[in-house]
C-alpha positions in Angstrom: 0.0 0.0 0.0 1.4 3.4 -1.0 1.6 5.8 1.8 -0.2 9.2 1.5 1.5 12.6 2.1 0.2 16.1 2.2 2.7 19.0 1.6 1.6 22.6 2.1 3.3 25.3 0.0 4.2 22.5 -2.4 4.4 24.4 -5.7 7.8 26.1 -5.1 11.0 26.0 -3.1 11.5 23.5 -0.3 7.9 22.4 -0.5 8.2 21.5 -4.2 11.5 19.7 -3.6 10.0 17.7 -0.8 6.9 16.7 -2.8 9.1 15.5 -5.6 11.5 13.6 -3.2 8.5 11.9 -1.5 7.0 11.0 -4.9 10.3 9.5 -6.0 10.3 7.4 -2.8 6.9 5.9 -3.7 4.6 8.1 -1.7 1.2 9.3 -3.1 1.7 13.1 -2.7 -0.9 15.8 -2.5 0.5 19.4 -2.5 -1.6 22.3 -1.3 -1.2 25.9 -2.2 -3.2 29.0 -3.2 -2.0 28.7 -6.8 -4.6 27.6 -9.4 -2.2 25.1 -10.9 0.4 22.8 -9.5 3.2 20.6 -10.8 2.8 18.0 -13.4 2.4 14.4 -12.0 1.8 15.7 -8.4 -1.8 15.9 -7.2 -2.6 19.6 -6.5 -5.4 21.0 -4.3 -6.1 24.7 -4.0 -6.1 25.6 -0.3 -5.1 28.6 1.9 -3.4 27.9 5.2 -5.0 31.1 6.7 -8.5 29.7 6.0 -9.2 26.5 7.9 -12.3 25.6 5.9 -10.1 25.2 2.7 -7.7 22.9 4.6 -10.6 20.9 6.0 -12.0 20.5 2.4 -8.6 19.4 1.1 -8.2 16.8 3.9 -11.7 15.5 3.2 -10.8 15.2 -0.5 -7.6 13.2 0.3 -9.5 10.9 2.7 -12.3 10.3 0.1 -9.7 9.4 -2.5 -7.1 7.5 -0.4 -8.8 6.6 2.9 -5.8 7.6 5.0 -3.1 10.3 5.5 0.3 9.1 6.7 2.3 12.3 6.5 1.8 16.0 6.7 4.7 18.4 5.9 3.8 21.9 7.0 6.0 24.0 4.8 3.9 27.0 3.7 4.9 30.5 4.9 6.7 33.7 4.1 9.1 36.2 5.6 9.2 39.8 6.5 12.2 42.0 7.4 12.6 45.4 9.1 13.2 47.0 12.5 10.8 46.0 15.2 10.1 49.6 16.0 9.0 50.3 12.5 7.1 47.1 11.7 3.3 47.5 12.1 1.9 45.0 14.7 -0.7 44.0 12.1 2.1 42.9 9.8 3.6 40.8 12.6 0.2 39.3 13.3 -0.2 38.4 9.6 3.2 36.6 9.6 2.3 34.6 12.7 -1.1 33.8 11.0 0.7 32.1 8.2 3.9 30.7 9.6 2.6 29.5 12.9 -1.2 29.4 12.9 -1.3 28.0 9.3 0.6 25.0 10.7 -1.8 24.8 13.6 -4.9 24.8 11.3 -3.5 22.1 9.1 -2.6 19.9 12.1 -6.0 20.4 13.7 -7.5 19.0 10.5 -5.3 15.8 10.4 -4.6 15.0 14.0 -8.0 13.4 14.7 -7.6 11.2 11.6 -4.1 10.1 12.4 -5.1 9.4 16.0 -8.0 7.3 14.9 -5.9 5.3 12.5 -3.2 4.9 15.1 -0.3 6.1 13.0 1.0 9.1 11.1 3.8 11.7 11.1 3.8 15.5 11.1 6.9 17.4 10.0 6.8 21.1 10.7 9.2 23.4 8.8 11.2 25.6 11.2 14.4 27.4 10.6 17.9 27.9 12.0 16.6 31.5 12.6 14.6 30.0 15.6 17.6 29.2 17.8 19.6 32.1 16.2 17.4 35.2 16.5 18.2 37.4 13.6 18.1 41.2 14.1 15.8 43.0 11.6 14.0 39.7 11.0 12.9 39.3 14.6 9.3 38.4 13.8 10.3 35.6 11.4 12.7 34.2 14.0 9.9 34.4 16.6 7.4 32.5 14.4 9.9 29.7 13.9 10.8 29.6 17.6 7.1 29.1 18.3 7.1 26.3 15.8 9.8 24.5 17.7 8.1 24.8 21.1 4.8 23.8 19.7 6.4 20.8 17.9 8.0 19.5 21.1 4.8 19.8 23.1 2.7 18.2 20.4 5.1 15.3 20.1 4.5 14.4 23.7 0.8 14.8 23.4 0.4 12.5 20.4 3.1 9.8 21.2 0.6 7.4 22.9 -1.5 7.4 19.8 1.3 6.3 17.5 1.6 9.7 15.8 5.1 11.2 15.7 5.9 14.9 15.3 9.2 16.7 14.5 10.5 20.0 13.2 13.2 20.5 10.5 15.4 23.5 10.6 16.9 24.5 7.2 19.5 27.2 7.0 20.1 29.3 3.9 18.4 27.8 0.9 18.4 29.2 -2.6 14.7 29.6 -3.4 12.1 32.2 -4.4 11.6 32.8 -0.6 14.2 35.6 -0.9 12.5 37.5 -3.6 9.1 37.0 -1.9 10.3 38.5 1.5 8.3 41.6 2.4 10.7 44.3 3.4 9.9 47.1 5.8 12.5 49.7 4.9 11.1 52.5 7.1 13.6 53.7 9.7 16.7 52.7 7.8 18.0 56.3 8.0 17.4 56.3 11.8 19.3 53.0 12.1 22.1 54.4 9.9 21.6 51.9 7.1 21.8 48.8 9.4 18.5 47.5 8.2 19.4 47.4 4.6 22.9 46.0 5.3 21.5 43.2 7.4 18.9 42.2 4.8 21.5 42.3 2.0 23.7 40.0 4.0 20.9 37.6 4.6 19.8 37.6 1.0 23.3 37.0 -0.2 23.6 34.0 2.1 20.3 32.7 0.9 21.1 33.1 -2.8 24.4 31.3 -2.4 22.9 28.7 -0.1 21.9 25.1 -0.3 20.0 23.6 -3.3 16.3 23.1 -2.2 16.5 19.6 -3.6 18.9 18.7 -0.8 16.5 20.0 1.8 13.6 18.1 0.1 15.6 14.9 0.2 16.5 15.4 3.8 12.8 15.9 4.7 11.8 12.8 2.7 14.4 10.8 4.6 13.0 12.0 7.9 9.6 11.0 6.8 10.8 7.4 6.2 12.5 6.9 9.6 11.1 4.5 12.0 11.3 7.0 14.8 12.2 10.7 15.0 13.8 13.1 17.4 12.0 16.4 18.0 14.1 18.8 16.0 16.5 18.3 13.0 18.9 20.7 11.4 19.9 20.5 7.8 23.6 20.8 7.0 26.8 20.2 9.0 27.7 23.9 9.3 24.2 24.8 10.6 24.3 21.9 13.0 27.5 23.4 14.4 25.8 26.8 14.8 23.0 25.2 16.6 25.5 23.4 18.8 27.1 26.7 19.7 23.8 28.2 20.6 23.4 25.4 23.3 26.9 25.9 24.8 27.6 29.6 24.6 26.6 32.2 27.2 23.6 34.3 25.9 25.7 37.5 26.1 28.5 36.1 23.9 26.0 34.4 21.5 24.0 37.6 20.9 27.2 39.6 20.4 28.3 37.2 17.7 24.9 37.4 16.0 25.1 41.2 16.1 28.5 41.1 14.4 26.9 39.2 11.5 23.5 40.8 11.1 23.3 44.1 13.1 26.4 46.1 12.1 
């Protein structure tokens, strides 16, 4: 029996690469996005992670066609940048609504089904920006830190039902995420150009970063494991950064982050 997977934000970037990797491994893959059309040879359902009714309808369609859901990869989301002082609270709320509550909505739709069938896996896309809070991208870092805490709590809640949960933290990936980032440039003069310099540094790192196919393959491999740990990091260099976060004093850690992204 072919296992069934749902990937949100599956028409581009890491989501697209994950959907293709899972399909290559023999999964039946449904990818969800707001786009009217998806990829050739991958089942596409139009859904919006900010509208739970569209996710419920998508899950109902998958269940009607397949009778089960074995995997959900919560990938959909976006980024904003700018100084905290000059970022409207409503913009920050909109980011959380997609990056965090979009995941929450999707999981609320599938958890009862997985619990009833006694099996399933949920993979939530986080970021190295969660353990490494990036200045001038504070709200993005905050959404991903929330993903990590939520993931660890949910993993303990669902373990007795045979449902496993984990988060995957990519670092810099070369995708359309960079161009899609919403930039708040207000206040750059007040901050003496530090906002624009920080974002330029981040975008350079992203556009010279990892091929999304590598991230997709990593996630597909996590999906196939017999058991999972709560949080994974993609790439040896990023694993080292995350290790430093655990051992360095907060004062030293934040000073080092500031040298990279707040000068």
